[in-house]
PyMOL Python script that loads the backbone (N, CA, C, O; Angstrom):
from pymol import cmd

cmd.read_pdbstr("""\
ATOM      1  N   MET A   1      55.663  38.401  93.998  1.00  0.00           N
ATOM      2  CA  MET A   1      54.305  38.891  93.961  1.00  0.00           C
ATOM      3  C   MET A   1      54.219  40.101  93.050  1.00  0.00           C
ATOM      4  O   MET A   1      55.097  40.964  93.039  1.00  0.00           O
ATOM      5  N   ARG A   2      53.162  40.140  92.306  1.00  0.00           N
ATOM      6  CA  ARG A   2      52.946  41.264  91.414  1.00  0.00           C
ATOM      7  C   ARG A   2      51.603  41.892  91.725  1.00  0.00           C
ATOM      8  O   ARG A   2      50.747  41.289  92.372  1.00  0.00           O
ATOM      9  N   GLY A   3      51.439  43.098  91.258  1.00  0.00           N
ATOM     10  CA  GLY A   3      50.146  43.760  91.390  1.00  0.00           C
ATOM     11  C   GLY A   3      49.949  44.432  92.733  1.00  0.00           C
ATOM     12  O   GLY A   3      50.899  44.747  93.451  1.00  0.00           O
ATOM     13  N   GLU A   4      48.684  44.638  93.044  1.00  0.00           N
ATOM     14  CA  GLU A   4      48.325  45.375  94.249  1.00  0.00           C
ATOM     15  C   GLU A   4      48.717  44.638  95.513  1.00  0.00           C
ATOM     16  O   GLU A   4      49.156  45.259  96.481  1.00  0.00           O
ATOM     17  N   PHE A   5      48.568  43.339  95.518  1.00  0.00           N
ATOM     18  CA  PHE A   5      48.857  42.595  96.721  1.00  0.00           C
ATOM     19  C   PHE A   5      50.362  42.496  96.968  1.00  0.00           C
ATOM     20  O   PHE A   5      50.789  42.374  98.116  1.00  0.00           O
ATOM     21  N   GLY A   6      51.160  42.547  95.922  1.00  0.00           N
ATOM     22  CA  GLY A   6      52.608  42.607  96.096  1.00  0.00           C
ATOM     23  C   GLY A   6      53.032  43.919  96.721  1.00  0.00           C
ATOM     24  O   GLY A   6      53.947  43.962  97.543  1.00  0.00           O
ATOM     25  N   PHE A   7      52.360  44.989  96.326  1.00  0.00           N
ATOM     26  CA  PHE A   7      52.627  46.291  96.934  1.00  0.00           C
ATOM     27  C   PHE A   7      52.255  46.253  98.415  1.00  0.00           C
ATOM     28  O   PHE A   7      52.960  46.818  99.250  1.00  0.00           O
ATOM     29  N   LEU A   8      51.150  45.588  98.738  1.00  0.00           N
ATOM     30  CA  LEU A   8      50.750  45.425 100.129  1.00  0.00           C
ATOM     31  C   LEU A   8      51.810  44.643 100.898  1.00  0.00           C
ATOM     32  O   LEU A   8      52.094  44.948 102.056  1.00  0.00           O
ATOM     33  N   PHE A   9      52.389  43.642 100.259  1.00  0.00           N
ATOM     34  CA  PHE A   9      53.414  42.837 100.912  1.00  0.00           C
ATOM     35  C   PHE A   9      54.648  43.673 101.232  1.00  0.00           C
ATOM     36  O   PHE A   9      55.268  43.477 102.278  1.00  0.00           O
ATOM     37  N   GLN A  10      55.013  44.598 100.352  1.00  0.00           N
ATOM     38  CA  GLN A  10      56.206  45.416 100.571  1.00  0.00           C
ATOM     39  C   GLN A  10      55.983  46.527 101.582  1.00  0.00           C
ATOM     40  O   GLN A  10      56.874  46.825 102.378  1.00  0.00           O
ATOM     41  N   HIS A  11      54.792  47.153 101.563  1.00  0.00           N
ATOM     42  CA  HIS A  11      54.565  48.340 102.391  1.00  0.00           C
ATOM     43  C   HIS A  11      53.545  48.113 103.500  1.00  0.00           C
ATOM     44  O   HIS A  11      53.300  49.020 104.295  1.00  0.00           O
ATOM     45  N   GLY A  12      52.971  46.981 103.572  1.00  0.00           N
ATOM     46  CA  GLY A  12      52.084  46.494 104.599  1.00  0.00           C
ATOM     47  C   GLY A  12      51.182  47.472 105.321  1.00  0.00           C
ATOM     48  O   GLY A  12      50.104  47.820 104.840  1.00  0.00           O
ATOM     49  N   TYR A  13      51.635  47.909 106.474  1.00  0.00           N
ATOM     50  CA  TYR A  13      50.778  48.671 107.376  1.00  0.00           C
ATOM     51  C   TYR A  13      50.417  50.055 106.827  1.00  0.00           C
ATOM     52  O   TYR A  13      49.296  50.518 107.040  1.00  0.00           O
ATOM     53  N   ALA A  14      51.319  50.712 106.140  1.00  0.00           N
ATOM     54  CA  ALA A  14      51.026  52.040 105.589  1.00  0.00           C
ATOM     55  C   ALA A  14      49.926  51.952 104.527  1.00  0.00           C
ATOM     56  O   ALA A  14      49.047  52.812 104.467  1.00  0.00           O
ATOM     57  N   VAL A  15      49.977  50.930 103.704  1.00  0.00           N
ATOM     58  CA  VAL A  15      48.951  50.745 102.666  1.00  0.00           C
ATOM     59  C   VAL A  15      47.601  50.461 103.313  1.00  0.00           C
ATOM     60  O   VAL A  15      46.585  51.013 102.892  1.00  0.00           O
ATOM     61  N   LEU A  16      47.582  49.615 104.319  1.00  0.00           N
ATOM     62  CA  LEU A  16      46.326  49.307 104.991  1.00  0.00           C
ATOM     63  C   LEU A  16      45.740  50.537 105.664  1.00  0.00           C
ATOM     64  O   LEU A  16      44.535  50.776 105.587  1.00  0.00           O
ATOM     65  N   PHE A  17      46.588  51.318 106.325  1.00  0.00           N
ATOM     66  CA  PHE A  17      46.096  52.531 106.973  1.00  0.00           C
ATOM     67  C   PHE A  17      45.473  53.462 105.945  1.00  0.00           C
ATOM     68  O   PHE A  17      44.366  53.960 106.149  1.00  0.00           O
ATOM     69  N   ALA A  18      46.175  53.700 104.845  1.00  0.00           N
ATOM     70  CA  ALA A  18      45.674  54.619 103.816  1.00  0.00           C
ATOM     71  C   ALA A  18      44.375  54.105 103.197  1.00  0.00           C
ATOM     72  O   ALA A  18      43.440  54.882 103.003  1.00  0.00           O
ATOM     73  N   LEU A  19      44.302  52.826 102.889  1.00  0.00           N
ATOM     74  CA  LEU A  19      43.099  52.274 102.249  1.00  0.00           C
ATOM     75  C   LEU A  19      41.898  52.321 103.175  1.00  0.00           C
ATOM     76  O   LEU A  19      40.805  52.695 102.748  1.00  0.00           O
ATOM     77  N   VAL A  20      42.080  51.948 104.432  1.00  0.00           N
ATOM     78  CA  VAL A  20      40.955  51.968 105.362  1.00  0.00           C
ATOM     79  C   VAL A  20      40.528  53.407 105.631  1.00  0.00           C
ATOM     80  O   VAL A  20      39.332  53.685 105.720  1.00  0.00           O
ATOM     81  N   LEU A  21      41.477  54.320 105.761  1.00  0.00           N
ATOM     82  CA  LEU A  21      41.148  55.722 105.989  1.00  0.00           C
ATOM     83  C   LEU A  21      40.345  56.297 104.834  1.00  0.00           C
ATOM     84  O   LEU A  21      39.308  56.925 105.047  1.00  0.00           O
ATOM     85  N   VAL A  22      40.816  56.087 103.626  1.00  0.00           N
ATOM     86  CA  VAL A  22      40.128  56.611 102.442  1.00  0.00           C
ATOM     87  C   VAL A  22      38.755  55.959 102.289  1.00  0.00           C
ATOM     88  O   VAL A  22      37.786  56.628 101.929  1.00  0.00           O
ATOM     89  N   ASP A  23      38.669  54.669 102.558  1.00  0.00           N
ATOM     90  CA  ASP A  23      37.383  53.972 102.482  1.00  0.00           C
ATOM     91  C   ASP A  23      36.402  54.536 103.503  1.00  0.00           C
ATOM     92  O   ASP A  23      35.234  54.749 103.177  1.00  0.00           O
ATOM     93  N   GLN A  24      36.843  54.775 104.705  1.00  0.00           N
ATOM     94  CA  GLN A  24      35.960  55.296 105.746  1.00  0.00           C
ATOM     95  C   GLN A  24      35.600  56.764 105.535  1.00  0.00           C
ATOM     96  O   GLN A  24      34.588  57.233 106.055  1.00  0.00           O
ATOM     97  N   LEU A  25      36.411  57.484 104.783  1.00  0.00           N
ATOM     98  CA  LEU A  25      36.086  58.872 104.472  1.00  0.00           C
ATOM     99  C   LEU A  25      35.023  58.982 103.386  1.00  0.00           C
ATOM    100  O   LEU A  25      34.479  60.064 103.164  1.00  0.00           O
ATOM    101  N   GLY A  26      34.721  57.887 102.709  1.00  0.00           N
ATOM    102  CA  GLY A  26      33.629  57.893 101.755  1.00  0.00           C
ATOM    103  C   GLY A  26      34.033  57.698 100.309  1.00  0.00           C
ATOM    104  O   GLY A  26      33.167  57.650  99.435  1.00  0.00           O
ATOM    105  N   VAL A  27      35.303  57.587 100.036  1.00  0.00           N
ATOM    106  CA  VAL A  27      35.758  57.345  98.663  1.00  0.00           C
ATOM    107  C   VAL A  27      35.508  55.864  98.343  1.00  0.00           C
ATOM    108  O   VAL A  27      35.831  55.003  99.162  1.00  0.00           O
ATOM    109  N   PRO A  28      34.953  55.557  97.194  1.00  0.00           N
ATOM    110  CA  PRO A  28      34.641  54.156  96.892  1.00  0.00           C
ATOM    111  C   PRO A  28      35.884  53.342  96.522  1.00  0.00           C
ATOM    112  O   PRO A  28      36.078  52.961  95.368  1.00  0.00           O
ATOM    113  N   VAL A  29      36.698  53.094  97.511  1.00  0.00           N
ATOM    114  CA  VAL A  29      37.910  52.282  97.367  1.00  0.00           C
ATOM    115  C   VAL A  29      37.669  50.994  98.150  1.00  0.00           C
ATOM    116  O   VAL A  29      37.345  51.058  99.335  1.00  0.00           O
ATOM    117  N   PRO A  30      37.817  49.840  97.530  1.00  0.00           N
ATOM    118  CA  PRO A  30      37.549  48.595  98.249  1.00  0.00           C
ATOM    119  C   PRO A  30      38.696  48.221  99.197  1.00  0.00           C
ATOM    120  O   PRO A  30      39.742  47.747  98.754  1.00  0.00           O
ATOM    121  N   ALA A  31      38.499  48.433 100.474  1.00  0.00           N
ATOM    122  CA  ALA A  31      39.526  48.094 101.456  1.00  0.00           C
ATOM    123  C   ALA A  31      39.429  46.641 101.902  1.00  0.00           C
ATOM    124  O   ALA A  31      40.417  46.073 102.367  1.00  0.00           O
ATOM    125  N   ILE A  32      38.266  46.036 101.770  1.00  0.00           N
ATOM    126  CA  ILE A  32      38.043  44.672 102.260  1.00  0.00           C
ATOM    127  C   ILE A  32      38.966  43.643 101.599  1.00  0.00           C
ATOM    128  O   ILE A  32      39.523  42.811 102.315  1.00  0.00           O
ATOM    129  N   PRO A  33      39.162  43.652 100.267  1.00  0.00           N
ATOM    130  CA  PRO A  33      40.076  42.657  99.688  1.00  0.00           C
ATOM    131  C   PRO A  33      41.507  42.795 100.216  1.00  0.00           C
ATOM    132  O   PRO A  33      42.211  41.797 100.367  1.00  0.00           O
ATOM    133  N   PHE A  34      41.930  44.013 100.494  1.00  0.00           N
ATOM    134  CA  PHE A  34      43.271  44.205 101.020  1.00  0.00           C
ATOM    135  C   PHE A  34      43.370  43.750 102.472  1.00  0.00           C
ATOM    136  O   PHE A  34      44.413  43.252 102.896  1.00  0.00           O
ATOM    137  N   LEU A  35      42.299  43.916 103.231  1.00  0.00           N
ATOM    138  CA  LEU A  35      42.287  43.401 104.596  1.00  0.00           C
ATOM    139  C   LEU A  35      42.314  41.867 104.599  1.00  0.00           C
ATOM    140  O   LEU A  35      42.951  41.253 105.455  1.00  0.00           O
ATOM    141  N   ILE A  36      41.630  41.267 103.649  1.00  0.00           N
ATOM    142  CA  ILE A  36      41.665  39.808 103.532  1.00  0.00           C
ATOM    143  C   ILE A  36      43.064  39.339 103.137  1.00  0.00           C
ATOM    144  O   ILE A  36      43.569  38.354 103.676  1.00  0.00           O
ATOM    145  N   ALA A  37      43.684  40.043 102.201  1.00  0.00           N
ATOM    146  CA  ALA A  37      45.045  39.697 101.799  1.00  0.00           C
ATOM    147  C   ALA A  37      46.021  39.891 102.960  1.00  0.00           C
ATOM    148  O   ALA A  37      46.939  39.091 103.138  1.00  0.00           O
ATOM    149  N   ALA A  38      45.827  40.944 103.747  1.00  0.00           N
ATOM    150  CA  ALA A  38      46.681  41.162 104.913  1.00  0.00           C
ATOM    151  C   ALA A  38      46.498  40.035 105.924  1.00  0.00           C
ATOM    152  O   ALA A  38      47.460  39.614 106.567  1.00  0.00           O
ATOM    153  N   GLY A  39      45.262  39.543 106.067  1.00  0.00           N
ATOM    154  CA  GLY A  39      45.030  38.402 106.946  1.00  0.00           C
ATOM    155  C   GLY A  39      45.744  37.149 106.454  1.00  0.00           C
ATOM    156  O   GLY A  39      46.251  36.361 107.253  1.00  0.00           O
ATOM    157  N   ALA A  40      45.780  36.970 105.139  1.00  0.00           N
ATOM    158  CA  ALA A  40      46.520  35.830 104.579  1.00  0.00           C
ATOM    159  C   ALA A  40      48.015  35.979 104.824  1.00  0.00           C
ATOM    160  O   ALA A  40      48.696  35.000 105.128  1.00  0.00           O
ATOM    161  N   TYR A  41      48.527  37.196 104.694  1.00  0.00           N
ATOM    162  CA  TYR A  41      49.943  37.437 104.991  1.00  0.00           C
ATOM    163  C   TYR A  41      50.228  37.229 106.473  1.00  0.00           C
ATOM    164  O   TYR A  41      51.306  36.762 106.840  1.00  0.00           O
ATOM    165  N   ALA A  42      49.275  37.571 107.316  1.00  0.00           N
ATOM    166  CA  ALA A  42      49.451  37.342 108.753  1.00  0.00           C
ATOM    167  C   ALA A  42      49.477  35.852 109.055  1.00  0.00           C
ATOM    168  O   ALA A  42      50.234  35.407 109.917  1.00  0.00           O
ATOM    169  N   ALA A  43      48.656  35.079 108.355  1.00  0.00           N
ATOM    170  CA  ALA A  43      48.644  33.633 108.556  1.00  0.00           C
ATOM    171  C   ALA A  43      49.953  32.997 108.117  1.00  0.00           C
ATOM    172  O   ALA A  43      50.381  31.983 108.669  1.00  0.00           O
ATOM    173  N   SER A  44      50.590  33.610 107.107  1.00  0.00           N
ATOM    174  CA  SER A  44      51.869  33.059 106.647  1.00  0.00           C
ATOM    175  C   SER A  44      53.051  33.614 107.425  1.00  0.00           C
ATOM    176  O   SER A  44      54.189  33.200 107.203  1.00  0.00           O
ATOM    177  N   GLY A  45      52.793  34.549 108.337  1.00  0.00           N
ATOM    178  CA  GLY A  45      53.858  35.049 109.199  1.00  0.00           C
ATOM    179  C   GLY A  45      54.553  36.301 108.722  1.00  0.00           C
ATOM    180  O   GLY A  45      55.541  36.712 109.331  1.00  0.00           O
ATOM    181  N   HIS A  46      54.075  36.933 107.651  1.00  0.00           N
ATOM    182  CA  HIS A  46      54.729  38.127 107.113  1.00  0.00           C
ATOM    183  C   HIS A  46      54.277  39.414 107.782  1.00  0.00           C
ATOM    184  O   HIS A  46      55.044  40.375 107.858  1.00  0.00           O
ATOM    185  N   LEU A  47      53.048  39.446 108.266  1.00  0.00           N
ATOM    186  CA  LEU A  47      52.523  40.614 108.976  1.00  0.00           C
ATOM    187  C   LEU A  47      51.965  40.155 110.317  1.00  0.00           C
ATOM    188  O   LEU A  47      51.629  38.984 110.495  1.00  0.00           O
ATOM    189  N   SER A  48      51.870  41.087 111.252  1.00  0.00           N
ATOM    190  CA  SER A  48      51.343  40.776 112.570  1.00  0.00           C
ATOM    191  C   SER A  48      49.829  40.975 112.586  1.00  0.00           C
ATOM    192  O   SER A  48      49.343  42.019 112.150  1.00  0.00           O
ATOM    193  N   PRO A  49      49.076  39.992 113.082  1.00  0.00           N
ATOM    194  CA  PRO A  49      47.625  40.166 113.158  1.00  0.00           C
ATOM    195  C   PRO A  49      47.229  41.323 114.082  1.00  0.00           C
ATOM    196  O   PRO A  49      46.265  42.037 113.806  1.00  0.00           O
ATOM    197  N   VAL A  50      47.961  41.502 115.156  1.00  0.00           N
ATOM    198  CA  VAL A  50      47.684  42.608 116.075  1.00  0.00           C
ATOM    199  C   VAL A  50      47.993  43.940 115.394  1.00  0.00           C
ATOM    200  O   VAL A  50      47.267  44.915 115.589  1.00  0.00           O
ATOM    201  N   GLY A  51      49.048  43.992 114.608  1.00  0.00           N
ATOM    202  CA  GLY A  51      49.391  45.206 113.867  1.00  0.00           C
ATOM    203  C   GLY A  51      48.341  45.556 112.832  1.00  0.00           C
ATOM    204  O   GLY A  51      47.983  46.722 112.670  1.00  0.00           O
ATOM    205  N   ILE A  52      47.849  44.548 112.134  1.00  0.00           N
ATOM    206  CA  ILE A  52      46.803  44.770 111.128  1.00  0.00           C
ATOM    207  C   ILE A  52      45.543  45.309 111.796  1.00  0.00           C
ATOM    208  O   ILE A  52      44.945  46.274 111.320  1.00  0.00           O
ATOM    209  N   LEU A  53      45.147  44.691 112.887  1.00  0.00           N
ATOM    210  CA  LEU A  53      43.959  45.132 113.607  1.00  0.00           C
ATOM    211  C   LEU A  53      44.135  46.550 114.145  1.00  0.00           C
ATOM    212  O   LEU A  53      43.224  47.373 114.048  1.00  0.00           O
ATOM    213  N   GLY A  54      45.301  46.831 114.708  1.00  0.00           N
ATOM    214  CA  GLY A  54      45.564  48.163 115.242  1.00  0.00           C
ATOM    215  C   GLY A  54      45.555  49.244 114.181  1.00  0.00           C
ATOM    216  O   GLY A  54      45.008  50.326 114.400  1.00  0.00           O
ATOM    217  N   VAL A  55      46.151  48.965 113.038  1.00  0.00           N
ATOM    218  CA  VAL A  55      46.190  49.941 111.945  1.00  0.00           C
ATOM    219  C   VAL A  55      44.786  50.177 111.394  1.00  0.00           C
ATOM    220  O   VAL A  55      44.411  51.319 111.126  1.00  0.00           O
ATOM    221  N   ALA A  56      44.014  49.117 111.224  1.00  0.00           N
ATOM    222  CA  ALA A  56      42.658  49.265 110.705  1.00  0.00           C
ATOM    223  C   ALA A  56      41.774  50.051 111.675  1.00  0.00           C
ATOM    224  O   ALA A  56      40.981  50.891 111.250  1.00  0.00           O
ATOM    225  N   ILE A  57      41.906  49.784 112.957  1.00  0.00           N
ATOM    226  CA  ILE A  57      41.119  50.514 113.954  1.00  0.00           C
ATOM    227  C   ILE A  57      41.543  51.966 114.014  1.00  0.00           C
ATOM    228  O   ILE A  57      40.692  52.852 114.084  1.00  0.00           O
ATOM    229  N   ALA A  58      42.851  52.232 113.987  1.00  0.00           N
ATOM    230  CA  ALA A  58      43.341  53.617 114.038  1.00  0.00           C
ATOM    231  C   ALA A  58      42.850  54.422 112.836  1.00  0.00           C
ATOM    232  O   ALA A  58      42.440  55.573 112.991  1.00  0.00           O
ATOM    233  N   ALA A  59      42.886  53.839 111.657  1.00  0.00           N
ATOM    234  CA  ALA A  59      42.422  54.542 110.461  1.00  0.00           C
ATOM    235  C   ALA A  59      40.925  54.788 110.516  1.00  0.00           C
ATOM    236  O   ALA A  59      40.455  55.860 110.135  1.00  0.00           O
ATOM    237  N   SER A  60      40.178  53.809 110.983  1.00  0.00           N
ATOM    238  CA  SER A  60      38.735  53.961 111.083  1.00  0.00           C
ATOM    239  C   SER A  60      38.363  55.036 112.105  1.00  0.00           C
ATOM    240  O   SER A  60      37.476  55.852 111.856  1.00  0.00           O
ATOM    241  N   VAL A  61      39.030  55.035 113.233  1.00  0.00           N
ATOM    242  CA  VAL A  61      38.756  56.047 114.259  1.00  0.00           C
ATOM    243  C   VAL A  61      39.135  57.437 113.750  1.00  0.00           C
ATOM    244  O   VAL A  61      38.413  58.402 114.003  1.00  0.00           O
ATOM    245  N   ALA A  62      40.249  57.551 113.040  1.00  0.00           N
ATOM    246  CA  ALA A  62      40.669  58.846 112.501  1.00  0.00           C
ATOM    247  C   ALA A  62      39.628  59.395 111.522  1.00  0.00           C
ATOM    248  O   ALA A  62      39.320  60.587 111.545  1.00  0.00           O
ATOM    249  N   ALA A  63      39.094  58.541 110.675  1.00  0.00           N
ATOM    250  CA  ALA A  63      38.074  58.984 109.724  1.00  0.00           C
ATOM    251  C   ALA A  63      36.784  59.368 110.436  1.00  0.00           C
ATOM    252  O   ALA A  63      36.136  60.344 110.056  1.00  0.00           O
ATOM    253  N   HIS A  64      36.408  58.625 111.450  1.00  0.00           N
ATOM    254  CA  HIS A  64      35.192  58.947 112.183  1.00  0.00           C
ATOM    255  C   HIS A  64      35.345  60.245 112.976  1.00  0.00           C
ATOM    256  O   HIS A  64      34.394  61.018 113.089  1.00  0.00           O
ATOM    257  N   VAL A  65      36.515  60.482 113.514  1.00  0.00           N
ATOM    258  CA  VAL A  65      36.767  61.756 114.208  1.00  0.00           C
ATOM    259  C   VAL A  65      36.687  62.912 113.218  1.00  0.00           C
ATOM    260  O   VAL A  65      36.154  63.972 113.547  1.00  0.00           O
ATOM    261  N   PHE A  66      37.211  62.719 112.012  1.00  0.00           N
ATOM    262  CA  PHE A  66      37.117  63.749 110.976  1.00  0.00           C
ATOM    263  C   PHE A  66      35.658  64.093 110.692  1.00  0.00           C
ATOM    264  O   PHE A  66      35.286  65.266 110.677  1.00  0.00           O
ATOM    265  N   TRP A  67      34.819  63.055 110.463  1.00  0.00           N
ATOM    266  CA  TRP A  67      33.415  63.311 110.166  1.00  0.00           C
ATOM    267  C   TRP A  67      32.696  63.935 111.357  1.00  0.00           C
ATOM    268  O   TRP A  67      31.818  64.780 111.178  1.00  0.00           O
ATOM    269  N   TYR A  68      33.058  63.530 112.556  1.00  0.00           N
ATOM    270  CA  TYR A  68      32.443  64.114 113.746  1.00  0.00           C
ATOM    271  C   TYR A  68      32.780  65.602 113.838  1.00  0.00           C
ATOM    272  O   TYR A  68      31.901  66.425 114.091  1.00  0.00           O
ATOM    273  N   GLU A  69      34.047  65.945 113.633  1.00  0.00           N
ATOM    274  CA  GLU A  69      34.466  67.342 113.710  1.00  0.00           C
ATOM    275  C   GLU A  69      33.842  68.178 112.589  1.00  0.00           C
ATOM    276  O   GLU A  69      33.483  69.334 112.811  1.00  0.00           O
ATOM    277  N   MET A  70      33.711  67.618 111.410  1.00  0.00           N
ATOM    278  CA  MET A  70      33.065  68.336 110.313  1.00  0.00           C
ATOM    279  C   MET A  70      31.618  68.661 110.677  1.00  0.00           C
ATOM    280  O   MET A  70      31.150  69.769 110.417  1.00  0.00           O
ATOM    281  N   ALA A  71      30.918  67.721 111.266  1.00  0.00           N
ATOM    282  CA  ALA A  71      29.531  67.957 111.638  1.00  0.00           C
ATOM    283  C   ALA A  71      29.432  68.906 112.820  1.00  0.00           C
ATOM    284  O   ALA A  71      28.513  69.724 112.880  1.00  0.00           O
ATOM    285  N   ARG A  72      30.362  68.810 113.757  1.00  0.00           N
ATOM    286  CA  ARG A  72      30.307  69.655 114.938  1.00  0.00           C
ATOM    287  C   ARG A  72      30.612  71.107 114.612  1.00  0.00           C
ATOM    288  O   ARG A  72      29.953  72.009 115.129  1.00  0.00           O
ATOM    289  N   ARG A  73      31.590  71.338 113.772  1.00  0.00           N
ATOM    290  CA  ARG A  73      32.007  72.694 113.436  1.00  0.00           C
ATOM    291  C   ARG A  73      31.146  73.340 112.358  1.00  0.00           C
ATOM    292  O   ARG A  73      30.996  74.561 112.319  1.00  0.00           O
ATOM    293  N   GLY A  74      30.593  72.529 111.503  1.00  0.00           N
ATOM    294  CA  GLY A  74      29.766  73.056 110.403  1.00  0.00           C
ATOM    295  C   GLY A  74      28.311  72.826 110.718  1.00  0.00           C
ATOM    296  O   GLY A  74      27.878  72.864 111.870  1.00  0.00           O
ATOM    297  N   ARG A  75      27.594  72.594 109.692  1.00  0.00           N
ATOM    298  CA  ARG A  75      26.180  72.288 109.867  1.00  0.00           C
ATOM    299  C   ARG A  75      26.020  70.859 110.362  1.00  0.00           C
ATOM    300  O   ARG A  75      26.900  70.022 110.157  1.00  0.00           O
ATOM    301  N   GLY A  76      24.936  70.592 110.990  1.00  0.00           N
ATOM    302  CA  GLY A  76      24.694  69.255 111.496  1.00  0.00           C
ATOM    303  C   GLY A  76      24.347  68.252 110.408  1.00  0.00           C
ATOM    304  O   GLY A  76      24.421  67.044 110.631  1.00  0.00           O
ATOM    305  N   ASP A  77      23.974  68.736 109.245  1.00  0.00           N
ATOM    306  CA  ASP A  77      23.591  67.832 108.160  1.00  0.00           C
ATOM    307  C   ASP A  77      24.688  67.718 107.104  1.00  0.00           C
ATOM    308  O   ASP A  77      24.429  67.874 105.911  1.00  0.00           O
ATOM    309  N   ILE A  78      25.893  67.449 107.543  1.00  0.00           N
ATOM    310  CA  ILE A  78      27.062  67.419 106.647  1.00  0.00           C
ATOM    311  C   ILE A  78      26.917  66.337 105.575  1.00  0.00           C
ATOM    312  O   ILE A  78      27.378  66.521 104.449  1.00  0.00           O
ATOM    313  N   LEU A  79      26.287  65.221 105.911  1.00  0.00           N
ATOM    314  CA  LEU A  79      26.158  64.155 104.935  1.00  0.00           C
ATOM    315  C   LEU A  79      24.897  64.316 104.126  1.00  0.00           C
ATOM    316  O   LEU A  79      24.619  63.501 103.246  1.00  0.00           O
TER     317      LEU A  79
END
""", "prot")
cmd.dss("prot")
cmd.show_as("cartoon", "prot")
cmd.util.cbc("prot")
cmd.orient("prot")
């Protein structure tokens, strides 16, 4: 495998966590194609579907907690 999806194949969960986190923080990084590719790898047995779901949820919750804390500690109109 070459390219971005080959990198996903080698580093799997760490790449998904970083991409979903950065995407949820507001940086225009497309996390959806990598989640689809991770689902394909899960179908072929290379990654765990439960692991993919857990990593994506953890990254999303971490980003939402960040935005919540920014709004709570600063002004209410952070966005």
